[in-house]
DRENPA-773567 format. One line per 10 residues: number of its first residue (from 1); their letters; for each residue x, y, z of C-alpha. Coordinates in steps of 0.25 Angstrom, whole numbers, always signed. Layout:
residues N
NUM> A> X,Y,Z | ...
This chain:
residues 225
1> XXXXXXXXXX> +494,+119,+403 | +498,+130,+394 | +488,+139,+386 | +491,+131,+373 | +486,+118,+379 | +474,+124,+384 | +470,+130,+371 | +473,+117,+364 | +463,+110,+373 | +453,+121,+372
11> XXXXXXXXXX> +453,+121,+357 | +453,+106,+357 | +440,+106,+365 | +434,+117,+356 | +438,+108,+344 | +430,+96,+349 | +418,+105,+352 | +418,+111,+338 | +419,+97,+332 | +408,+92,+341
21> XXXXXXXXXX> +399,+105,+337 | +403,+103,+322 | +399,+88,+322 | +386,+92,+329 | +382,+103,+320 | +385,+95,+307 | +377,+83,+313 | +365,+93,+316 | +366,+99,+302 | +368,+86,+295
31> XXXXXXXXXX> +353,+83,+298 | +348,+96,+292 | +345,+94,+277 | +349,+104,+267 | +337,+109,+258 | +342,+105,+245 | +344,+91,+249 | +359,+90,+244 | +369,+82,+250 | +383,+87,+254
41> XXXXXXXXXX> +389,+82,+242 | +378,+88,+233 | +380,+102,+240 | +395,+101,+238 | +393,+98,+223 | +383,+109,+222 | +392,+119,+229 | +404,+115,+220 | +396,+117,+207 | +390,+130,+212
51> XXXXXXXXXX> +404,+135,+214 | +409,+130,+200 | +417,+119,+206 | +416,+106,+198 | +430,+100,+200 | +428,+96,+215 | +422,+83,+219 | +413,+80,+231 | +417,+68,+238 | +412,+60,+250
61> XXXXXXXXXX> +422,+56,+261 | +421,+49,+274 | +420,+55,+288 | +412,+66,+295 | +416,+81,+293 | +427,+76,+284 | +423,+85,+273 | +433,+93,+265 | +437,+99,+252 | +450,+94,+245
71> XXXXXXXXXX> +456,+104,+236 | +467,+95,+231 | +456,+85,+226 | +445,+95,+224 | +435,+86,+232 | +425,+91,+242 | +425,+79,+252 | +412,+77,+260 | +410,+68,+272 | +400,+57,+270
81> XXXXXXXXXX> +388,+64,+277 | +391,+77,+271 | +392,+71,+257 | +379,+63,+257 | +370,+71,+267 | +360,+82,+264 | +361,+91,+276 | +366,+105,+280 | +379,+100,+286 | +382,+92,+273
91> XXXXXXXXXX> +379,+105,+265 | +388,+114,+274 | +400,+104,+274 | +399,+101,+259 | +398,+116,+255 | +409,+120,+264 | +418,+110,+258 | +414,+115,+244 | +418,+129,+250 | +432,+124,+250
101> XXXXXXXXXX> +431,+120,+235 | +426,+134,+232 | +438,+139,+239 | +447,+131,+231 | +440,+135,+218 | +442,+150,+221 | +456,+149,+227 | +452,+153,+241 | +466,+156,+247 | +465,+150,+261
111> XXXXXXXXXX> +461,+137,+255 | +473,+137,+245 | +482,+140,+257 | +476,+129,+265 | +478,+119,+254 | +493,+123,+253 | +495,+121,+267 | +489,+107,+267 | +502,+99,+263 | +510,+106,+274
121> XXXXXXXXXX> +498,+104,+285 | +497,+89,+282 | +512,+88,+286 | +512,+98,+297 | +500,+93,+304 | +506,+79,+305 | +521,+83,+308 | +520,+96,+315 | +518,+91,+329 | +529,+81,+328
131> XXXXXXXXXX> +539,+91,+323 | +535,+101,+334 | +537,+90,+345 | +550,+86,+340 | +554,+100,+338 | +551,+103,+352 | +561,+93,+357 | +572,+99,+349 | +568,+113,+349 | +581,+118,+356
141> XXXXXXXXXX> +590,+111,+346 | +581,+111,+333 | +570,+122,+334 | +567,+122,+319 | +560,+108,+321 | +550,+114,+331 | +547,+126,+322 | +545,+117,+310 | +535,+110,+318 | +528,+123,+322
151> XXXXXXXXXX> +528,+127,+307 | +522,+114,+303 | +511,+116,+314 | +509,+131,+310 | +506,+126,+296 | +494,+117,+302 | +490,+130,+310 | +490,+138,+297 | +482,+128,+290 | +471,+128,+301
161> XXXXXXXXXX> +470,+143,+300 | +470,+143,+285 | +459,+133,+285 | +449,+143,+293 | +446,+152,+281 | +445,+141,+272 | +435,+134,+280 | +427,+146,+284 | +427,+151,+269 | +422,+137,+264
171> XXXXXXXXXX> +410,+138,+274 | +407,+152,+269 | +407,+147,+255 | +398,+135,+259 | +388,+143,+266 | +386,+153,+256 | +384,+143,+245 | +375,+134,+253 | +366,+147,+255 | +367,+153,+241
181> XXXXXXXXXX> +364,+139,+234 | +352,+137,+243 | +358,+123,+248 | +354,+127,+262 | +344,+137,+267 | +348,+148,+277 | +346,+140,+289 | +354,+128,+284 | +365,+138,+280 | +366,+142,+294
191> XXXXXXXXXX> +367,+128,+298 | +378,+125,+288 | +385,+138,+293 | +385,+132,+307 | +390,+119,+303 | +402,+125,+295 | +405,+135,+306 | +407,+123,+316 | +416,+116,+305 | +424,+128,+303
201> XXXXXXXXXX> +426,+129,+318 | +434,+116,+318 | +444,+123,+309 | +445,+135,+319 | +448,+126,+330 | +458,+119,+322 | +465,+132,+319 | +465,+136,+334 | +470,+122,+338 | +482,+123,+328
211> XXXXXXXXXX> +485,+137,+333 | +485,+133,+348 | +494,+121,+345 | +504,+129,+337 | +504,+139,+349 | +507,+127,+358 | +518,+121,+350 | +525,+135,+349 | +523,+136,+365 | +530,+122,+366
221> XXXXX> +542,+127,+357 | +544,+140,+365 | +544,+132,+378 | +555,+122,+373 | +564,+133,+368
């Protein structure tokens, strides 16, 4: 078993542990009420208004930890529990997603780059593996196909890397506002920070996984030549 496979397995295990810890932390802080009694939806609306953002809609979507900001539709989409609950976890998630809306308003460069990569990533994430596998079979007669697949997957890797500053910055904006607006007390801000830290860790794992997978594909290409 080569080193790439070992790393893929290790990162896969770490990813599962991080997901387990994330769900555990959010379950824990979903039981801690925020002092102002505001639901996640109300926290989101307040943060948007405090930042002079009035053209973004707060919506409720199905699922758990499916929360996201859609810059194309200008919507902060909160999962059902986050939308309706009054808790530290709900406040942290809602404020984080609004952090992306603030990034959009101020023209935060990494967010703009990530948004530009989305169309290419949507295609590459679905087709890159197929193109790479077919390219491996014909690498000696038509190497360009393999390298096209590599380029497609490299786009996925780039997206995962660009996502890191976007997510960390959104969390910093969220925590700063939660504290300055007195939406949470100092202890609860620390709890929100812990929750967002574990959420951000999932993106770090995703970036590492993409890197190791890219290394594996490159190793396969070298061995077939």
